[in-house]
C-alpha positions in Angstrom: 5.9 5.6 -1.0 3.1 3.9 -2.8 3.4 7.0 -5.4 7.5 5.9 -5.9 6.8 2.5 -6.3 8.3 1.6 -10.4 9.5 -1.0 -11.9 12.5 -3.4 -10.5 11.8 -2.3 -6.5 11.3 -5.4 -4.5 8.2 -5.3 -2.4 5.9 -7.1 1.0 3.0 -7.0 0.9 0.0 -7.0 3.4 -0.8 -10.7 3.1 3.1 -11.4 3.1 4.1 -12.0 -0.7 7.2 -10.9 -1.3 8.2 -10.1 -5.4 9.8 -7.6 -7.7 7.6 -5.0 -9.7 6.9 -5.5 -12.7 4.5 -3.6 -13.9 2.9 -0.2 -11.7 -0.4 1.1 -13.2 -2.5 3.9 -11.4 -4.5 1.5 -9.0 -2.4 -1.5 -9.1 1.4 -3.4 -9.3 1.9 -6.6 -11.0 4.3 -8.3 -8.8 6.9 -10.9 -9.8 6.7 -14.0 -6.5 7.9 -17.4 -8.3 9.8 -18.6 -11.4 8.6 -22.1 -13.0 10.2 -24.0 -15.6 9.2 -23.5 -19.5 10.8 -20.1 -20.2 14.2 -19.8 -22.9 16.6 -20.1 -20.0 14.7 -22.8 -18.4 11.9 -20.9 -16.1 9.0 -18.0 -16.6 8.2 -15.7 -14.0 4.8 -16.2 -12.0 3.4 -12.3 -11.6 0.6 -11.5 -9.3 -1.5 -8.1 -9.4 -2.0 -6.5 -5.7 -4.0 -3.3 -4.9 -1.1 0.0 -4.6 -2.6 -0.4 -1.0 -1.8 -4.0 -0.9 2.1 -2.6 -0.9 3.5 -2.9 2.7 7.2 -2.6 2.4 9.4 -1.2 0.0 12.6 -3.4 0.6 16.1 -2.1 -0.4 17.3 -3.5 -3.9 19.1 -6.9 -4.1 16.9 -8.1 -0.8 15.4 -10.7 -2.8 18.1 -12.7 -4.9 16.0 -15.5 -6.1 12.4 -15.4 -6.1 
């Protein structure tokens, strides 16, 4: 599962953080976990970086309507 992670996948980490994958590296993934005011559309993404091994569940796309 971890090898197949790609941008746009919706995941849950072992710590319980849920979000959408924004970047995939060799050992780490960046996950958008929330949005806060300030972007062009009134919101800016909050991204966290996790070790790939921390990704516990790959959700079906569309599971997270709004973070």
